[in-house]
N, C-alpha and C positions, 0 to 999 in steps of 0.2 A: 389426520393431523400433519403429516409430512406433506409436503408437494417441492417437486425440484424448480427452482428457479435459479437464475446467474446470480442473483446477490445471494441467496443460500448456499448454492455450491462451492463460493469462494469465500464463505464467512462463516463456515462452520466453527472454527476456533474462535473466532470473534464473539461469536454469540456464545459459544458455551462461558467463554471468558466474561463475559458482560453479566450473563444472569447468574453467574457465580460470585460475582462481584456482590449482586442485590442480596444473595444469600436464598435465590430461588432454585438453585439445584443442591441438593443432599447427598452426599457421599457418605455419611457414615453410616453403617448398619444401621437397618430399624426397621419396623413394619412397617412393608405395603400393602395399603390397605385402600382399596377401590369401593366404588359406591355398592352400598350393601347387597341391592337386588342381583346386581353380574357377579359379585363376590359370591353369592350363595348358590347362583346358576351352575359356575364355575364348580363349586364344591359339590354340587348334585352331579352334573352331567360335564365334566371338564371336554373341550374340544379346541383345535387350532383356532376356529373362528371367533370364540369367546375369547381367547388371548390375544389375537389382534384387537379385540373391542377394547379389552382392558389396556393392554401395552399403549395404545391410542390415548386411551384416557389420561394414564401417566402423563404420556407427552403432553397432551395439551394443557396439564397442571404442572409442567417443567420438571415432573421428576422423574428424569432421564435414567438413571439406576434402576427405577421400578419398573419403565417401561421396557428396561433391557430384559430384566429378568422375567416378565411377561411374554416375551417373545420366544426367549428361551424355552420357557416351560412349554410354549405351543409346539416349536420344534422337535422336542422329545415326543409329540404326539405324532407329529407330521414331519419326519426329518427332512423331507426332501422338498418342503415347501417354499416356492418362490419368492412368496409375498410377505412371509414371516422372517426368511432370509435377507431379504431386500430391509424390511423393515428395523430388522436387528442390526444389519451392516450401517445403515443411515442414524439409529441412535446413538452407535459406536463412535460414529464419524463426528455427529453432533458435538458430543461430551469429549473431543480432542483425543480420541485414540484409534486413528487413521489403519495403522498395523494391523489391530485387532478385527477392524472392519472387512479388510481385503477378502478371507477367506469366505465370511458369509455371503457379502455381494458377489463371489465368484459362483458359490451354491446359486444364487437368486437369478444369475445369467443360465445357468443349466436349467433353470425351473421354468424361466421365462425369458426366452432367448430374443424375443423381439421387444421386451420392454425397454425403450432407450434410458430411462432412469438408472437403470443400475448399471449401466456402461459410462454415464456421466457422473455418476456419484462413485463408480470404481476408478476414473479417472481421475477423479479430484482427489482422491485416496492416495494416489500412487503421485501425484504432482506434490501433496504435502510432504510425503515423504523424500520428496526429490529424485525419484524414478521416473525421469523425465521420459525414456522411450517406450517404457511400460503405459505411461500415463496419454503419452501420444498415441500409442495402438487404441485405446479404450476411446478416445474421443473421436478418433477415424471408424471406428467400428458404429459408434454411434451416429456418424452422419452416412454412414452407410444404411441405417435406418432412415433418418429424415437428413437429407441434403442441408435444409435452413435450420436446422436448429442452432439458434443463435448461442447456447451455452456450449455447445460442441465446438463452435465456430470459434466462439472468444477462448475456451479451453485449449484447442488445438491452437490458436494464433498465438497466445502467450508464452505456447513451450516452443513455437519456431523463432519467435522472436529473440526468445533466451537463448536460443540455440544459437542464434547469429543467422539465422535462414530468414533474411528479412524477403527477398524475392518470394520465396515461396508463401510466406505470410501476405504478400502484397496480392499474389495470383490467387489464393485461398479466398480471398476479401472482395476484391474487385469484381467480381460477379456475383455476389451475397446482398441482398436485401439489409441495409446497413441501419442499426438502431443507435441509439446514441453511444452505447457500449463498444461496438463495433465501429462505429467510426473514430473513436478513439483508441481502436487497437491498430487499425490500417494507419492512423497519425504517426503513431507510435513508430511502425515498421519505417514509413517515410522520413522518419526525423531521425532513427537509428542509420537509416542508409543514405542521410544528409541530401536527401531530395525536399529541402525545404520548401522549394515553389508549389510543388505537388500539395505536401501537407498544406499548405495555405488554402490552395484551389478546393481542396477537401473542407476544409474545416469553414471557410467564410459561408457557404451555402448552408452548410449545418446548421451553423449558429443563427443564420436571418430565419432559417425554419424553425429553430427551437432556441430564441433569444434569451431565455431564464434560464437555460444552461448553464450553470457555472462550471462546470467542468469541461465543457466546449471552450467557453471565454477564455478559461485558465490554460488551456492547449493554444487556442491563437493566438495569447499575448505573448506566450513563450516563444512563438514563429515571429513574431514582429520584434520581442526584444534581440532574439539571435541573429535576425535580419538588419539591427540597426534602425528599426523604424520605432523610434522611442516616444514619438509623438501619436502614433498610431496605437500603440500601447496602452500608452497613458489613457488615450481618448476612449479606447475598449473599456477598460478598468473603471474610467469613469460612468461610463453607461452600465455596467456589469453592478456598480454599486449603485447608481440610481433606480434600478429596477428592483432592487433589495436592500434599502439603507440600513436595516437592522441585522444583515445577515454577518456574522461575525468574519465567516470566510471570506465574503467579499470585498468588506474593509480590512481584512490583512494583506488578498491581493493587490487591493489599490495601494496601499502602504509600499507594499513589497517593491512595485513597480516605480514609486517614487524614489524608492530608495536605489533601486537600480539605475535610473536616470541620474540619479544625484540632486534629486529636484527639492533642496531640503527646505526652501520656502515655503512647500505644499506640504512636504512631509512632516517638519518638527510640529506644526500643530494638530496634526492627524495623531501623530503617535503620541502628544500629550493626552489628546481627545479620550482615545482608545485607552490607554493606561489608567485614566481615571474611571474608565467602566471596567477595564478589566486588569488590575493591579498586578496580577500573577498568571498572567497569561503568558505561557514561554515566547510565543510568536512575537507579541507586541512589544514585551520587554527587548527579547532578541532585537528586532528591529530599530528600535528606540535605542539602543546600546550603539548599532551602527550609525544611525542618525547623528550621536552624540560624539562619535567618532570621526566622523566626516565634518562635523561642524569645529572639529579642535578640542572638545570638552572632553578632555580624555579624562579627569576624573569622574563624571558623571559617565562616560560609556565604559570604563572599569566597573561602576557598581551594576550597571545594566546587566554587563554581560558576565560576571559573577553572578549574578542570580538567575540568568537566563540557564546557566551551568548547572547551577543547581536544580533548577526545574526539569532540565533534561542535560543528564552528563555525557550523553554520548552522541550528540550532535556537533561532529567536528569543525563545522566552519565558525560555533560559537567559540572554539578554543582559538582557533585561526586568530579572529578578530581580536579577541583579547588579547593574544600575543602582539599583535600590532600595537594594539594600545599600551599595554607594558614596556614594548619598546620605546614607544614616544616618551612615556613615564622615566627613562632610564633604568627601568627593573630589568634588565636583560637576563637575569638567572630565571626571574620568573616568566620572561618572555621566552625564554628556549624550553621549560616544562611544559607552556602551552601549545607552542609550535611541534614539541615532540608528540603530545599528546593527539594533536589534529593528526599527524601522521598514522601514528597506529591506530585511530579510529577510523581510518581509510579515507585519504583526502581525495580519492577519484581524480577527475579531470584536473582539481584545483591544485595537486600536487606540486605541480613546478612551482608556483607562486607561494606555496607553502615551505618547499625546501629552500627556495631563493631568500626567504625571511628569515631560515634557520640558519642558515649559510652566514648572512649577514650579523646575526646576533652572534654565531660563535665566534667570528671573526674579531667582533668588538669585545670578546670575553678572552682574547687571546687565544681560543683553541683553534689555532691555525688550519692545522692537519686535517680535523673534521670539518672545518670550514668548506675548505678544499674538495672533498669528497661531497658534501650535499650539493656545491655550484656543478660537479659533475652530474651527480644526478639530476641536478633541475634542466640540466642541457638534454640530457637522455628523455626525460620524463614530456619534455617539450616536445620533441619528435613524436611520440606515443600520443601524447594528449590531440594533436592535428588530425586522428583518425577517430577521436571519439567524438559523440554529439553533447554540444551545449547544454548545459542545466541552468538553475536557477544559482545552485552553489558554485558552478565555476566562475560564476560572474560577480562572486562576493556577497552571496545573499541566501 
């Protein structure tokens, strides 16, 4: 039933939510009924092996609470079973309960100290709980068992990058055989360390080797954008779209690059085409709002950006762009509200721009002291943002 892969390890919560939305995971108390022959055998001769088989059957049929119940029943027969402890921990983590998974996973390691899967899953559980040092320790133990484990390398690299240890992340990956995920991890370390030339030199041959990878194309396009190599970014986005013309991510990526390059002649008809096909898709509606704003069509831009916010109310840049539009429409009170909302949501490297706009609006509203404070904070944030890596959002997108 359960196999450890990098996708599963880092997508437990997503998988659980996805199947729950489909109505496949049942959390109401009810009868857990397995295959009749297996149920009869367990009733006559209960054993840990049979409960493993039953739990796996429930897992294969997406009945995770029943799988958990079966594994726990097996542990009552053999409390120190490493296999059952691992399966119980995996089932608990799969259903969004990483905290409850810790103890059985630790027990599984005591029972199976050389089984790398337990360390990987325990590291993922600690990572989900934001216990980064403990997660790091488990991934390092996993690498002690298999120095080439892509899952362990990915998990450890993510933690090192999150902790700002970019040099350690680079050192870890430079000597490792890189798959697509690890290549992107190393690229992210270069990006955070502002080593954009090294990032480009890494991504370009990787994309040539795997030209159909949208993730690699996206990363390299971002490098080109940050280096102001706009034509190369557009050319690569066009190529990426030509390889997968019906892929919505490739379409959105191309439109986003056109918007970043202020190429309205191409962006506007593409946005209209995508809106016809996906009229309520956040990405398309949002980007069309920016296109209309750039074209000076503030009424249309307001309409699109307001809809984008309805679709995704937590995206700070949508509020920021709506604030700009409302300011152009002389709705300064509304602009103030949207710009403040953008800051509350976390504008990141875009914060100096947001604060400057907010200061200008406050000054227009006669709130002089508040405007002065925002301009002062703008200067402070400009100094801080110079140390941060650029992003799509920092370029108004």
